[in-house]
DRENDOVEX-951237 format. One record per residue (C-alpha): residue number from 1; residue in three letters; x negated, y negated, z negated. Coordinates in steps of 0.25 Angstrom, whole numbers, plus 5000, padded with zeros to 4 digits. Layout:
% DRENDOVEX-951237
<site seq="NUM" type="ALA" X="X" Y="Y" Z="Z"/>
...
//
This chain:
% DRENDOVEX-951237
<site seq="1" type="MET" X="4967" Y="5223" Z="4994"/>
<site seq="2" type="PRO" X="4982" Y="5224" Z="4991"/>
<site seq="3" type="ARG" X="4990" Y="5213" Z="4984"/>
<site seq="4" type="VAL" X="4998" Y="5219" Z="4973"/>
<site seq="5" type="GLY" X="5010" Y="5211" Z="4966"/>
<site seq="6" type="ILE" X="5010" Y="5214" Z="4951"/>
<site seq="7" type="THR" X="5023" Y="5210" Z="4944"/>
<site seq="8" type="LEU" X="5021" Y="5206" Z="4929"/>
<site seq="9" type="GLY" X="5033" Y="5212" Z="4923"/>
<site seq="10" type="ASP" X="5040" Y="5207" Z="4911"/>
<site seq="11" type="PRO" X="5033" Y="5195" Z="4906"/>
<site seq="12" type="ARG" X="5035" Y="5199" Z="4891"/>
<site seq="13" type="GLY" X="5028" Y="5213" Z="4893"/>
<site seq="14" type="ILE" X="5014" Y="5218" Z="4896"/>
<site seq="15" type="GLY" X="5015" Y="5217" Z="4911"/>
<site seq="16" type="PRO" X="5007" Y="5204" Z="4913"/>
<site seq="17" type="GLU" X="4996" Y="5208" Z="4903"/>
<site seq="18" type="VAL" X="4994" Y="5222" Z="4909"/>
<site seq="19" type="THR" X="4994" Y="5216" Z="4923"/>
<site seq="20" type="ALA" X="4983" Y="5206" Z="4919"/>
<site seq="21" type="ASP" X="4975" Y="5218" Z="4913"/>
<site seq="22" type="ALA" X="4977" Y="5227" Z="4924"/>
<site seq="23" type="LEU" X="4973" Y="5216" Z="4935"/>
<site seq="24" type="GLY" X="4959" Y="5216" Z="4928"/>
<site seq="25" type="GLU" X="4958" Y="5231" Z="4931"/>
<site seq="26" type="VAL" X="4962" Y="5233" Z="4945"/>
<site seq="27" type="ASP" X="4955" Y="5229" Z="4958"/>
<site seq="28" type="GLY" X="4958" Y="5230" Z="4972"/>
<site seq="29" type="PHE" X="4970" Y="5222" Z="4974"/>
<site seq="30" type="GLU" X="4976" Y="5208" Z="4973"/>
<site seq="31" type="PRO" X="4986" Y="5206" Z="4962"/>
<site seq="32" type="VAL" X="4998" Y="5197" Z="4963"/>
<site seq="33" type="LEU" X="5005" Y="5194" Z="4950"/>
<site seq="34" type="ILE" X="5021" Y="5193" Z="4951"/>
<site seq="35" type="GLY" X="5028" Y="5188" Z="4938"/>
<site seq="36" type="PRO" X="5030" Y="5176" Z="4929"/>
<site seq="37" type="ARG" X="5020" Y="5166" Z="4925"/>
<site seq="38" type="ALA" X="5019" Y="5160" Z="4911"/>
<site seq="39" type="LEU" X="5015" Y="5173" Z="4905"/>
<site seq="40" type="GLY" X="5006" Y="5168" Z="4894"/>
<site seq="41" type="SER" X="4991" Y="5172" Z="4892"/>
<site seq="42" type="VAL" X="4991" Y="5183" Z="4902"/>
<site seq="43" type="GLU" X="4995" Y="5174" Z="4913"/>
<site seq="44" type="HIS" X="4981" Y="5168" Z="4914"/>
<site seq="45" type="GLU" X="4975" Y="5182" Z="4916"/>
<site seq="46" type="LEU" X="4985" Y="5186" Z="4926"/>
<site seq="47" type="SER" X="4983" Y="5174" Z="4934"/>
<site seq="48" type="THR" X="4968" Y="5176" Z="4935"/>
<site seq="49" type="ARG" X="4969" Y="5189" Z="4941"/>
<site seq="50" type="ALA" X="4980" Y="5188" Z="4951"/>
<site seq="51" type="GLU" X="4989" Y="5179" Z="4959"/>
<site seq="52" type="TRP" X="5003" Y="5177" Z="4954"/>
<site seq="53" type="SER" X="5017" Y="5176" Z="4960"/>
<site seq="54" type="SER" X="5025" Y="5170" Z="4949"/>
<site seq="55" type="VAL" X="5040" Y="5173" Z="4947"/>
<site seq="56" type="GLY" X="5042" Y="5162" Z="4936"/>
<site seq="57" type="ASP" X="5038" Y="5159" Z="4922"/>
<site seq="58" type="TRP" X="5039" Y="5168" Z="4910"/>
<site seq="59" type="ASP" X="5045" Y="5161" Z="4897"/>
<site seq="60" type="ARG" X="5038" Y="5168" Z="4885"/>
<site seq="61" type="GLY" X="5051" Y="5166" Z="4878"/>
<site seq="62" type="GLY" X="5059" Y="5172" Z="4889"/>
<site seq="63" type="GLY" X="5067" Y="5184" Z="4887"/>
<site seq="64" type="PRO" X="5071" Y="5197" Z="4895"/>
<site seq="65" type="ARG" X="5079" Y="5190" Z="4906"/>
<site seq="66" type="LEU" X="5067" Y="5181" Z="4910"/>
<site seq="67" type="ALA" X="5057" Y="5192" Z="4909"/>
<site seq="68" type="GLY" X="5066" Y="5201" Z="4918"/>
<site seq="69" type="GLU" X="5069" Y="5190" Z="4928"/>
<site seq="70" type="LEU" X="5054" Y="5187" Z="4930"/>
<site seq="71" type="SER" X="5051" Y="5202" Z="4930"/>
<site seq="72" type="ALA" X="5061" Y="5204" Z="4941"/>
<site seq="73" type="ARG" X="5056" Y="5192" Z="4949"/>
<site seq="74" type="ALA" X="5042" Y="5197" Z="4949"/>
<site seq="75" type="ILE" X="5047" Y="5211" Z="4955"/>
<site seq="76" type="GLU" X="5055" Y="5204" Z="4965"/>
<site seq="77" type="ARG" X="5043" Y="5195" Z="4969"/>
<site seq="78" type="ALA" X="5034" Y="5207" Z="4970"/>
<site seq="79" type="VAL" X="5043" Y="5215" Z="4979"/>
<site seq="80" type="GLU" X="5044" Y="5203" Z="4988"/>
<site seq="81" type="MET" X="5029" Y="5202" Z="4989"/>
<site seq="82" type="ALA" X="5027" Y="5216" Z="4991"/>
<site seq="83" type="THR" X="5038" Y="5216" Z="5002"/>
<site seq="84" type="THR" X="5032" Y="5205" Z="5009"/>
<site seq="85" type="GLY" X="5017" Y="5210" Z="5008"/>
<site seq="86" type="GLU" X="5012" Y="5200" Z="4998"/>
<site seq="87" type="VAL" X="5008" Y="5211" Z="4989"/>
<site seq="88" type="GLN" X="5006" Y="5226" Z="4993"/>
<site seq="89" type="GLY" X="5011" Y="5232" Z="4980"/>
<site seq="90" type="ILE" X="5017" Y="5228" Z="4967"/>
<site seq="91" type="VAL" X="5014" Y="5232" Z="4952"/>
<site seq="92" type="THR" X="5025" Y="5229" Z="4942"/>
<site seq="93" type="ALA" X="5022" Y="5226" Z="4928"/>
<site seq="94" type="PRO" X="5033" Y="5231" Z="4918"/>
<site seq="95" type="ILE" X="5047" Y="5225" Z="4917"/>
<site seq="96" type="SER" X="5058" Y="5225" Z="4906"/>
<site seq="97" type="LYS" X="5070" Y="5232" Z="4912"/>
<site seq="98" type="ALA" X="5078" Y="5225" Z="4901"/>
<site seq="99" type="ALA" X="5073" Y="5211" Z="4906"/>
<site seq="100" type="LEU" X="5075" Y="5215" Z="4920"/>
<site seq="101" type="HIS" X="5090" Y="5218" Z="4917"/>
<site seq="102" type="ALA" X="5091" Y="5205" Z="4908"/>
<site seq="103" type="ALA" X="5087" Y="5197" Z="4921"/>
<site seq="104" type="GLY" X="5098" Y="5204" Z="4929"/>
<site seq="105" type="TYR" X="5090" Y="5214" Z="4936"/>
<site seq="106" type="GLY" X="5097" Y="5228" Z="4934"/>
<site seq="107" type="TYR" X="5085" Y="5237" Z="4938"/>
<site seq="108" type="PRO" X="5080" Y="5248" Z="4929"/>
<site seq="109" type="GLY" X="5066" Y="5244" Z="4933"/>
<site seq="110" type="HIS" X="5056" Y="5241" Z="4943"/>
<site seq="111" type="THR" X="5059" Y="5253" Z="4952"/>
<site seq="112" type="GLU" X="5073" Y="5250" Z="4954"/>
<site seq="113" type="PHE" X="5071" Y="5235" Z="4956"/>
<site seq="114" type="LEU" X="5060" Y="5237" Z="4966"/>
<site seq="115" type="HIS" X="5069" Y="5247" Z="4974"/>
<site seq="116" type="GLU" X="5080" Y="5237" Z="4976"/>
<site seq="117" type="LEU" X="5070" Y="5225" Z="4979"/>
<site seq="118" type="THR" X="5063" Y="5233" Z="4990"/>
<site seq="119" type="GLY" X="5076" Y="5240" Z="4996"/>
<site seq="120" type="VAL" X="5069" Y="5253" Z="4998"/>
<site seq="121" type="GLU" X="5077" Y="5266" Z="4999"/>
<site seq="122" type="ASP" X="5071" Y="5273" Z="4987"/>
<site seq="123" type="VAL" X="5060" Y="5272" Z="4977"/>
<site seq="124" type="THR" X="5054" Y="5282" Z="4967"/>
<site seq="125" type="MET" X="5048" Y="5278" Z="4953"/>
<site seq="126" type="MET" X="5035" Y="5285" Z="4952"/>
<site seq="127" type="MET" X="5025" Y="5285" Z="4940"/>
<site seq="128" type="ALA" X="5010" Y="5287" Z="4942"/>
<site seq="129" type="ALA" X="4998" Y="5289" Z="4933"/>
<site seq="130" type="GLU" X="4986" Y="5290" Z="4943"/>
<site seq="131" type="ARG" X="4977" Y="5293" Z="4931"/>
<site seq="132" type="THR" X="4982" Y="5302" Z="4919"/>
<site seq="133" type="PRO" X="4973" Y="5307" Z="4908"/>
<site seq="134" type="ILE" X="4975" Y="5322" Z="4909"/>
<site seq="135" type="GLY" X="4974" Y="5323" Z="4924"/>
<site seq="136" type="GLY" X="4979" Y="5318" Z="4938"/>
<site seq="137" type="PRO" X="4989" Y="5307" Z="4942"/>
<site seq="138" type="LEU" X="5003" Y="5309" Z="4938"/>
<site seq="139" type="ARG" X="5014" Y="5303" Z="4947"/>
<site seq="140" type="LEU" X="5029" Y="5304" Z="4945"/>
<site seq="141" type="ALA" X="5041" Y="5301" Z="4954"/>
<site seq="142" type="LEU" X="5054" Y="5299" Z="4946"/>
<site seq="143" type="VAL" X="5066" Y="5304" Z="4953"/>
<site seq="144" type="THR" X="5075" Y="5296" Z="4943"/>
<site seq="145" type="ALA" X="5070" Y="5285" Z="4934"/>
<site seq="146" type="HIS" X="5077" Y="5275" Z="4926"/>
<site seq="147" type="MET" X="5090" Y="5283" Z="4922"/>
<site seq="148" type="PRO" X="5096" Y="5289" Z="4910"/>
<site seq="149" type="LEU" X="5091" Y="5303" Z="4908"/>
<site seq="150" type="ARG" X="5105" Y="5309" Z="4908"/>
<site seq="151" type="ALA" X="5107" Y="5304" Z="4922"/>
<site seq="152" type="VAL" X="5095" Y="5310" Z="4928"/>
<site seq="153" type="PRO" X="5100" Y="5324" Z="4931"/>
<site seq="154" type="ASP" X="5112" Y="5318" Z="4939"/>
<site seq="155" type="ALA" X="5103" Y="5309" Z="4947"/>
<site seq="156" type="LEU" X="5093" Y="5320" Z="4951"/>
<site seq="157" type="THR" X="5097" Y="5324" Z="4965"/>
<site seq="158" type="LEU" X="5090" Y="5330" Z="4977"/>
<site seq="159" type="ASP" X="5090" Y="5318" Z="4985"/>
<site seq="160" type="LEU" X="5085" Y="5309" Z="4973"/>
<site seq="161" type="VAL" X="5073" Y="5319" Z="4970"/>
<site seq="162" type="VAL" X="5069" Y="5320" Z="4985"/>
<site seq="163" type="ASP" X="5070" Y="5305" Z="4988"/>
<site seq="164" type="LYS" X="5062" Y="5300" Z="4975"/>
<site seq="165" type="THR" X="5052" Y="5311" Z="4978"/>
<site seq="166" type="ARG" X="5050" Y="5307" Z="4992"/>
<site seq="167" type="VAL" X="5048" Y="5292" Z="4989"/>
<site seq="168" type="ALA" X="5037" Y="5296" Z="4979"/>
<site seq="169" type="ILE" X="5031" Y="5305" Z="4989"/>
<site seq="170" type="ASP" X="5030" Y="5294" Z="4999"/>
<site seq="171" type="ALA" X="5023" Y="5286" Z="4988"/>
<site seq="172" type="LEU" X="5013" Y="5297" Z="4985"/>
<site seq="173" type="ARG" X="5009" Y="5297" Z="5000"/>
<site seq="174" type="GLY" X="5009" Y="5282" Z="5003"/>
<site seq="175" type="TRP" X="5004" Y="5276" Z="4990"/>
<site seq="176" type="TRP" X="4997" Y="5287" Z="4983"/>
<site seq="177" type="GLY" X="4991" Y="5293" Z="4996"/>
<site seq="178" type="ILE" X="4995" Y="5307" Z="4993"/>
<site seq="179" type="PRO" X="4999" Y="5313" Z="5007"/>
<site seq="180" type="ARG" X="5004" Y="5327" Z="5002"/>
<site seq="181" type="PRO" X="5010" Y="5324" Z="4988"/>
<site seq="182" type="ARG" X="5012" Y="5336" Z="4978"/>
<site seq="183" type="VAL" X="5025" Y="5334" Z="4971"/>
<site seq="184" type="THR" X="5030" Y="5341" Z="4959"/>
<site seq="185" type="PHE" X="5044" Y="5339" Z="4952"/>
<site seq="186" type="ALA" X="5048" Y="5338" Z="4937"/>
<site seq="187" type="GLY" X="5061" Y="5345" Z="4934"/>
<site seq="188" type="LEU" X="5072" Y="5339" Z="4927"/>
<site seq="189" type="ASN" X="5075" Y="5350" Z="4917"/>
<site seq="190" type="PRO" X="5066" Y="5357" Z="4906"/>
<site seq="191" type="HIS" X="5058" Y="5368" Z="4913"/>
<site seq="192" type="ALA" X="5063" Y="5363" Z="4927"/>
<site seq="193" type="SER" X="5076" Y="5369" Z="4923"/>
<site seq="194" type="GLU" X="5070" Y="5383" Z="4921"/>
<site seq="195" type="GLY" X="5077" Y="5389" Z="4933"/>
<site seq="196" type="GLY" X="5090" Y="5382" Z="4930"/>
<site seq="197" type="LEU" X="5091" Y="5385" Z="4915"/>
<site seq="198" type="PHE" X="5090" Y="5370" Z="4911"/>
<site seq="199" type="GLY" X="5096" Y="5363" Z="4923"/>
<site seq="200" type="ASP" X="5096" Y="5364" Z="4938"/>
<site seq="201" type="GLU" X="5090" Y="5351" Z="4943"/>
<site seq="202" type="GLU" X="5077" Y="5357" Z="4947"/>
<site seq="203" type="GLU" X="5084" Y="5368" Z="4956"/>
<site seq="204" type="ARG" X="5096" Y="5359" Z="4960"/>
<site seq="205" type="VAL" X="5089" Y="5346" Z="4963"/>
<site seq="206" type="PHE" X="5073" Y="5347" Z="4963"/>
<site seq="207" type="GLN" X="5071" Y="5360" Z="4971"/>
<site seq="208" type="PRO" X="5080" Y="5355" Z="4982"/>
<site seq="209" type="ALA" X="5072" Y="5342" Z="4982"/>
<site seq="210" type="LEU" X="5059" Y="5349" Z="4983"/>
<site seq="211" type="ASP" X="5065" Y="5357" Z="4995"/>
<site seq="212" type="ALA" X="5069" Y="5344" Z="5002"/>
<site seq="213" type="LEU" X="5055" Y="5337" Z="4999"/>
<site seq="214" type="ALA" X="5048" Y="5350" Z="5004"/>
<site seq="215" type="ALA" X="5051" Y="5345" Z="5019"/>
<site seq="216" type="ASP" X="5039" Y="5336" Z="5017"/>
<site seq="217" type="ALA" X="5027" Y="5344" Z="5021"/>
<site seq="218" type="ASP" X="5017" Y="5334" Z="5015"/>
<site seq="219" type="LEU" X="5022" Y="5337" Z="5001"/>
<site seq="220" type="GLU" X="5019" Y="5347" Z="4991"/>
<site seq="221" type="LEU" X="5031" Y="5350" Z="4981"/>
<site seq="222" type="LEU" X="5026" Y="5357" Z="4969"/>
<site seq="223" type="GLY" X="5040" Y="5360" Z="4963"/>
<site seq="224" type="VAL" X="5049" Y="5357" Z="4951"/>
<site seq="225" type="PHE" X="5043" Y="5359" Z="4937"/>
<site seq="226" type="PRO" X="5046" Y="5356" Z="4923"/>
<site seq="227" type="GLY" X="5044" Y="5342" Z="4918"/>
<site seq="228" type="ASP" X="5035" Y="5346" Z="4907"/>
<site seq="229" type="THR" X="5024" Y="5352" Z="4916"/>
<site seq="230" type="VAL" X="5026" Y="5346" Z="4930"/>
<site seq="231" type="PHE" X="5017" Y="5334" Z="4927"/>
<site seq="232" type="LEU" X="5005" Y="5343" Z="4925"/>
<site seq="233" type="GLN" X="5005" Y="5345" Z="4940"/>
<site seq="234" type="ALA" X="5002" Y="5331" Z="4943"/>
<site seq="235" type="ILE" X="4992" Y="5329" Z="4931"/>
<site seq="236" type="GLU" X="4984" Y="5341" Z="4936"/>
<site seq="237" type="GLY" X="4984" Y="5336" Z="4950"/>
<site seq="238" type="ARG" X="4994" Y="5346" Z="4956"/>
<site seq="239" type="ALA" X="5005" Y="5336" Z="4959"/>
<site seq="240" type="ASP" X="5005" Y="5321" Z="4965"/>
<site seq="241" type="LEU" X="5019" Y="5318" Z="4960"/>
<site seq="242" type="VAL" X="5029" Y="5323" Z="4949"/>
<site seq="243" type="VAL" X="5043" Y="5320" Z="4953"/>
<site seq="244" type="THR" X="5051" Y="5318" Z="4940"/>
<site seq="245" type="PRO" X="5066" Y="5318" Z="4938"/>
<site seq="246" type="TYR" X="5067" Y="5307" Z="4928"/>
<site seq="247" type="HIS" X="5059" Y="5296" Z="4922"/>
<site seq="248" type="ASP" X="5054" Y="5301" Z="4908"/>
<site seq="249" type="VAL" X="5050" Y="5315" Z="4913"/>
<site seq="250" type="GLY" X="5039" Y="5309" Z="4921"/>
<site seq="251" type="LEU" X="5036" Y="5296" Z="4914"/>
<site seq="252" type="ALA" X="5034" Y="5303" Z="4900"/>
<site seq="253" type="VAL" X="5022" Y="5311" Z="4906"/>
<site seq="254" type="LEU" X="5016" Y="5299" Z="4914"/>
<site seq="255" type="LYS" X="5017" Y="5289" Z="4902"/>
<site seq="256" type="THR" X="5011" Y="5299" Z="4892"/>
<site seq="257" type="LEU" X="4999" Y="5303" Z="4901"/>
<site seq="258" type="ALA" X="4996" Y="5290" Z="4907"/>
<site seq="259" type="ARG" X="5003" Y="5279" Z="4900"/>
<site seq="260" type="ASP" X="4993" Y="5268" Z="4905"/>
<site seq="261" type="GLU" X="4992" Y="5273" Z="4919"/>
<site seq="262" type="GLY" X="5007" Y="5275" Z="4923"/>
<site seq="263" type="VAL" X="5012" Y="5268" Z="4935"/>
<site seq="264" type="ASN" X="5026" Y="5266" Z="4941"/>
<site seq="265" type="VAL" X="5027" Y="5267" Z="4956"/>
<site seq="266" type="THR" X="5039" Y="5264" Z="4964"/>
<site seq="267" type="ALA" X="5038" Y="5273" Z="4976"/>
<site seq="268" type="GLY" X="5047" Y="5269" Z="4988"/>
<site seq="269" type="LEU" X="5044" Y="5254" Z="4989"/>
<site seq="270" type="PRO" X="5038" Y="5248" Z="5001"/>
<site seq="271" type="PHE" X="5026" Y="5244" Z="4992"/>
<site seq="272" type="PRO" X="5019" Y="5250" Z="4980"/>
<site seq="273" type="ARG" X="5024" Y="5246" Z="4967"/>
<site seq="274" type="THR" X="5018" Y="5251" Z="4954"/>
<site seq="275" type="SER" X="5020" Y="5248" Z="4939"/>
<site seq="276" type="PRO" X="5014" Y="5251" Z="4926"/>
<site seq="277" type="ASP" X="5022" Y="5262" Z="4919"/>
<site seq="278" type="HIS" X="5025" Y="5255" Z="4906"/>
<site seq="279" type="GLY" X="5034" Y="5245" Z="4901"/>
<site seq="280" type="THR" X="5033" Y="5230" Z="4897"/>
<site seq="281" type="ALA" X="5028" Y="5233" Z="4883"/>
<site seq="282" type="MET" X="5033" Y="5220" Z="4878"/>
<site seq="283" type="ASP" X="5029" Y="5224" Z="4863"/>
<site seq="284" type="ILE" X="5014" Y="5224" Z="4867"/>
<site seq="285" type="ALA" X="5014" Y="5213" Z="4877"/>
<site seq="286" type="GLY" X="5004" Y="5202" Z="4874"/>
<site seq="287" type="THR" X="4997" Y="5210" Z="4864"/>
<site seq="288" type="GLY" X="4985" Y="5214" Z="4873"/>
<site seq="289" type="THR" X="4988" Y="5229" Z="4871"/>
<site seq="290" type="ALA" X="4995" Y="5233" Z="4884"/>
<site seq="291" type="ASP" X="4987" Y="5243" Z="4892"/>
<site seq="292" type="PRO" X="4986" Y="5239" Z="4907"/>
<site seq="293" type="GLY" X="4983" Y="5253" Z="4912"/>
<site seq="294" type="ALA" X="4996" Y="5256" Z="4918"/>
<site seq="295" type="MET" X="4997" Y="5242" Z="4925"/>
<site seq="296" type="ARG" X="4983" Y="5244" Z="4930"/>
<site seq="297" type="ALA" X="4987" Y="5258" Z="4936"/>
<site seq="298" type="ALA" X="4999" Y="5252" Z="4942"/>
<site seq="299" type="ILE" X="4991" Y="5241" Z="4949"/>
<site seq="300" type="GLU" X="4980" Y="5252" Z="4954"/>
<site seq="301" type="LEU" X="4991" Y="5261" Z="4959"/>
<site seq="302" type="CYS" X="4998" Y="5249" Z="4967"/>
<site seq="303" type="VAL" X="4985" Y="5245" Z="4973"/>
<site seq="304" type="ARG" X="4982" Y="5259" Z="4977"/>
<site seq="305" type="PHE" X="4996" Y="5260" Z="4984"/>
<site seq="306" type="CYS" X="4994" Y="5247" Z="4991"/>
<site seq="307" type="ASN" X="4980" Y="5251" Z="4996"/>
<site seq="308" type="ALA" X="4987" Y="5264" Z="5002"/>
<site seq="309" type="GLY" X="4993" Y="5254" Z="5012"/>
<site seq="310" type="VAL" X="5006" Y="5263" Z="5014"/>
<site seq="311" type="ALA" X="5020" Y="5258" Z="5012"/>
<site seq="312" type="VAL" X="5029" Y="5269" Z="5006"/>
<site seq="313" type="PRO" X="5043" Y="5270" Z="5012"/>
//
């Protein structure tokens, strides 16, 4: 039975409460909570369901700096525990990027923080909903993630597309157990540029990337398609992965279809890491209205990955 570390995220947000609810819905693993104590009424419920690795105490009057510091300490502790084998995977509850910055941690988010802490060569941000209301699972790999939209075309290069896709393919094989992945690509431009009428990234960047990836005989490459239709290939069960050129082209679809099932996966780490695909939702924290579905899905997927028993390079 795998041990899974769960960081509680920003103590001002819904992380602790959705974790408490999700722990009551998922079996088959040993949870280890990583985060601050003194969380109020939710702490008792958490304590009855898991062991705890404390990173300090939360002051209910504390501001962003303390919240960010405690969030960062929990992430650092979780990586240390995963690296030494104390846990086999980690699930991270939502953090506030503003609070992280206020505490002196200049990372855009979890992905970049985990990349630096582990020292791996490359990571790819993936998003997955293993259950969607209108069809099969939807899995995405983001070539670019947290950057201004105006910077995306210049950032898209042949090497970047190839490298990010290969990291995601390794995760599909090692963690999802898909030996011959079927991969499709969302174009950058309207109508995938319509033969060059609306841009040239599809021909200049994506097609050469597909040619390079085709050297992998155990891979089925479906092609480059317009971003307004490509996701149907996954939902209808014809593709295992959609590679997307920028953040919102994929996330808008996933969050619309499966808001309470979306999971963020960091491919390329030496251990599984998942996270619910939502934010801290501080406006509803403590009201009892937060849906634990995405946290439950994140825990379930991490446990599945841990049980696969395969470390992804």
